[in-house]
C-alpha positions in Angstrom: -154.6 88.3 -211.3 -151.2 87.8 -209.7 -149.8 84.3 -210.0 -149.8 81.8 -207.2 -147.3 79.1 -206.3 -148.7 75.6 -205.9 -148.6 75.5 -202.0 -151.1 75.0 -199.3 -150.5 78.6 -198.2 -153.0 81.0 -199.7 -152.7 84.7 -200.6 -155.3 86.9 -198.9 -156.7 89.8 -201.1 -156.1 93.0 -199.2 -157.0 96.7 -199.4 -154.9 99.6 -198.4 -156.3 101.6 -195.5 -156.9 105.3 -196.1 -155.8 108.5 -194.3 -158.5 110.7 -195.8 -156.8 113.9 -194.5 -153.7 113.1 -196.6 -155.4 112.4 -200.0 -154.4 115.8 -201.3 -150.7 114.7 -201.1 -151.2 111.5 -203.0 -150.2 110.7 -206.6 -147.0 110.3 -208.6 -144.6 113.2 -208.8 -144.9 115.2 -212.0 -141.4 114.2 -213.1 -142.2 110.5 -213.0 -139.7 109.7 -210.2 -140.6 107.3 -207.4 -138.7 107.5 -204.1 -138.5 104.1 -202.3 -137.4 103.3 -198.8 -137.0 99.9 -197.0 -136.5 100.0 -193.2 -136.5 97.3 -190.5 -137.6 99.4 -187.6 -137.2 96.7 -184.8 -140.5 97.7 -183.2 -139.2 101.2 -182.4 -136.3 100.0 -180.3 -133.1 102.0 -180.6 -130.2 99.4 -180.5 -126.8 100.9 -180.6 -124.5 98.1 -179.4 -124.5 94.3 -179.3 -125.0 94.2 -175.6 -128.3 96.2 -176.1 -129.8 93.0 -177.5 -129.6 91.7 -173.9 -130.0 94.8 -171.8 -132.9 96.1 -173.9 -134.5 92.8 -174.7 -137.4 93.5 -172.3 -138.5 96.2 -174.7 -139.7 93.4 -177.1 -142.2 92.5 -174.4 -143.0 95.6 -172.4 -143.7 99.2 -173.2 -140.9 101.8 -173.1 -141.2 105.5 -172.8 -138.4 106.1 -175.4 -140.2 104.2 -178.1 -142.6 107.1 -178.9 -139.7 109.5 -179.4 -137.9 107.0 -181.6 -141.1 106.5 -183.8 -141.2 110.3 -184.1 -137.7 110.2 -185.5 -138.6 107.4 -187.9 -141.8 109.2 -189.0 -139.8 112.4 -189.8 -137.5 110.4 -192.0 -140.2 108.5 -193.9 -142.0 111.6 -195.0 -139.5 112.2 -197.8 -140.5 109.1 -199.7 -143.4 107.9 -201.9 -143.4 104.1 -201.1 -142.1 102.6 -197.9 -141.6 99.0 -196.8 -141.5 98.4 -193.1 -140.3 95.3 -191.3 -140.6 94.4 -187.6 -143.4 96.7 -186.9 -145.9 96.1 -184.1 -149.6 96.1 -185.0 -150.8 97.3 -181.6 -150.0 95.3 -178.4 -148.7 95.7 -174.8 -145.1 96.4 -175.9 -146.1 99.2 -178.3 -148.6 100.7 -175.9 -151.4 99.3 -178.1 -150.3 101.6 -180.9 -150.4 100.2 -184.4 -147.0 101.4 -185.5 -147.8 101.1 -189.2 -150.8 103.3 -188.9 -148.9 105.7 -186.6 -146.0 106.1 -189.0 -148.5 106.6 -191.9 -149.9 109.5 -189.9 -146.5 111.0 -189.0 -145.3 110.8 -192.6 -148.7 112.0 -194.0 -149.1 108.9 -196.2 -152.6 108.6 -197.8 -152.4 104.8 -198.0 -151.1 102.1 -195.5 -151.4 98.4 -194.9 -150.4 96.2 -192.0 -149.5 92.6 -192.6 -149.8 90.5 -189.4 -147.3 87.7 -189.6 -147.2 86.4 -186.0 -150.1 87.1 -183.7 -149.2 86.8 -180.0 -152.3 88.5 -178.9 -151.8 91.3 -176.3 -148.1 90.5 -176.1 -147.0 91.2 -179.7 -148.3 91.7 -183.2 -145.3 91.0 -185.4 -146.0 92.8 -188.7 -144.7 94.1 -192.0 -146.0 97.5 -193.2 -146.7 99.4 -196.4 -146.9 103.2 -196.6 -147.7 104.7 -200.0 -148.6 108.0 -201.7 -150.1 106.0 -204.6 -153.2 103.8 -204.4 -152.4 100.2 -205.4 -154.8 98.8 -207.9 -154.5 95.4 -206.3 -152.9 94.3 -203.0 -152.3 90.7 -201.8 -151.1 89.5 -198.4 -148.9 86.4 -198.8 -147.7 84.1 -196.0 -144.3 82.8 -197.1 -143.2 79.1 -197.1 -141.5 77.8 -194.0 -142.4 78.3 -190.3 -145.1 80.9 -189.7 -144.0 84.4 -189.1 -142.7 85.6 -192.5 -144.7 87.3 -195.2 -144.7 89.4 -198.3 -147.1 92.2 -199.5 -147.6 92.2 -203.2 -149.0 95.4 -205.0 -149.8 96.2 -208.5 -149.9 99.7 -210.0 -151.2 100.0 -213.5 -152.7 97.4 -215.8 -151.6 94.6 -218.2 -148.1 94.4 -219.6 -147.3 97.9 -218.3 -148.1 97.1 -214.7 -145.6 97.8 -211.9 -145.3 94.9 -209.4 -143.9 95.8 -206.0 -143.2 93.0 -203.4 -142.3 94.0 -199.8 -140.9 91.2 -197.7 -139.0 90.0 -194.7 -137.2 86.8 -195.4 -136.0 84.0 -193.1 -132.5 83.7 -191.6 -131.9 80.1 -192.7 -130.7 79.5 -196.3 -133.0 76.5 -197.1 -136.2 78.3 -195.9 -135.1 81.5 -197.6 -134.6 79.7 -200.9 -138.1 78.3 -200.7 -139.4 81.8 -200.0 -137.5 83.3 -203.0 -138.9 80.6 -205.2 -142.4 81.6 -204.2 -141.7 85.2 -204.8 -140.2 84.4 -208.2 -143.4 82.8 -209.3 -145.3 85.9 -208.1 -143.4 88.3 -210.4 -142.7 86.0 -213.3 -144.0 87.5 -216.5 -144.0 91.1 -215.4 -141.6 93.5 -217.0 -141.5 96.2 -214.3 -140.7 94.8 -210.8 -139.4 96.1 -207.5 -138.5 93.7 -204.6 -137.7 95.4 -201.4 -137.2 94.5 -197.7 -135.0 92.8 -195.2 -133.8 89.8 -197.2 -131.2 88.5 -194.6 -128.6 87.8 -197.2 -126.2 89.6 -199.6 -126.9 90.9 -203.1 -124.6 88.4 -204.7 -126.5 85.5 -203.1 -129.8 86.9 -204.3 -128.8 87.7 -207.9 -126.4 84.8 -208.6 -127.3 81.8 -206.3 -131.0 82.1 -205.5 -134.2 81.4 -207.5 -134.2 85.0 -208.6 -131.0 84.6 -210.6 -132.6 84.4 -214.1 -134.9 87.4 -213.7 -132.2 90.0 -214.7 -132.8 92.1 -211.5 -130.4 94.8 -210.5 -129.1 95.4 -206.9 -128.2 99.1 -207.0 -126.8 99.2 -203.4 -124.2 97.0 -201.9 -123.3 99.0 -198.8 -123.7 97.3 -195.4 -126.9 97.9 -193.5 -126.4 95.8 -190.4 -125.7 96.4 -187.5 -126.5 100.1 -187.7 -123.8 101.2 -185.3 -121.0 99.4 -187.2 -122.4 98.2 -190.5 -120.8 94.9 -191.7 -123.5 93.0 -193.7 -125.7 94.1 -196.5 -129.0 92.5 -195.6 -131.6 95.2 -196.8 -132.2 95.6 -200.5 -134.3 97.2 -203.1 -134.0 95.1 -206.3 -135.1 96.5 -209.6 -136.0 95.2 -213.1 -133.8 96.7 -215.9 -136.8 98.6 -217.3 -136.7 101.0 -214.3 -134.1 103.8 -214.5 -132.0 104.2 -211.3 -131.6 107.9 -210.4 -130.1 107.6 -206.9 -129.3 105.1 -204.2 -128.3 105.6 -200.6 -127.9 103.8 -197.3 -129.1 106.4 -194.8 -126.7 107.1 -191.9 -129.6 107.0 -189.4 -128.9 104.5 -186.6 -132.5 104.6 -185.2 -132.9 100.8 -185.3 -130.4 97.9 -185.5 -130.7 98.1 -189.4 -130.0 101.2 -191.5 -132.7 102.2 -194.0 -132.1 101.8 -197.8 -133.4 104.5 -200.2 -133.6 104.3 -203.9 -135.0 106.8 -206.4 -136.1 105.6 -209.8 -137.6 107.1 -212.9 -140.6 105.1 -214.2 -141.1 104.3 -217.9 -143.6 106.7 -219.7 -146.2 103.9 -219.7 -146.2 103.9 -215.9 -146.6 107.7 -215.3 -149.9 109.5 -214.9 -152.5 108.9 -216.1 -151.5 105.2 -216.4 -151.3 104.9 -212.6 -154.6 105.1 -210.8 -156.0 108.5 -209.8 -156.6 108.4 -206.0 -160.3 108.4 -205.1 -161.9 109.5 -201.9 -163.2 106.4 -200.1 -166.9 105.9 -199.8 -166.7 105.1 -196.0 
């Protein structure tokens, strides 16, 4: 079982949804490499200047014809990766034309497994969510509301078993330092004791803060990318990260020059230890339903 933090907030056991038509594409690449991507998609809004936050703010509430084309561009980009963390996705409401953007992007990218974490439910107006897209079937999945005001969450997945398990945490952290520190303390408890860890998402702070001044500082994590990711049209701040434990070999890291959202996507390619390559990771199975 994954660890819990002593807090009134409770983790919810989850299960990845299945795109049955894509199961033939699932599984770990034969060379043991895993391609990771983290992307804050801003509910499909294409923001290219600061004044767009004002002039296009209505798109956070109402549908917009250009959103579908923008999601097509995002879907084409995501298809190159094995495990994707999405932030600021909509789970199907008025503003998205009642399209679950996580499911839609899973279909566009031909991902066999996906999961939507609903963090702020505004009914028909908005379904603020994080998303998971994966070519590997998680052996366990948990949905964690994070400490602080409601609206922030983490998805925790386990691939493999026992001491050799890989733990992946996808998250969208708070803007404020005090609340973010509480959230990072919670996440630290979740991954404590595991050798192979990946933390990925929009963390709303810089790598130095995460690795040297936060509750993560004694975990020995590595931040392979330090390039700015926000704002996408003139990047000045490095807010989006994929943090790795030292047991995972870094092959490549990039901030993709794709100004589709107000954040740029971060891509990391790693080579897994032998104990985590097939057949240690689960063999995908056709669901019974």
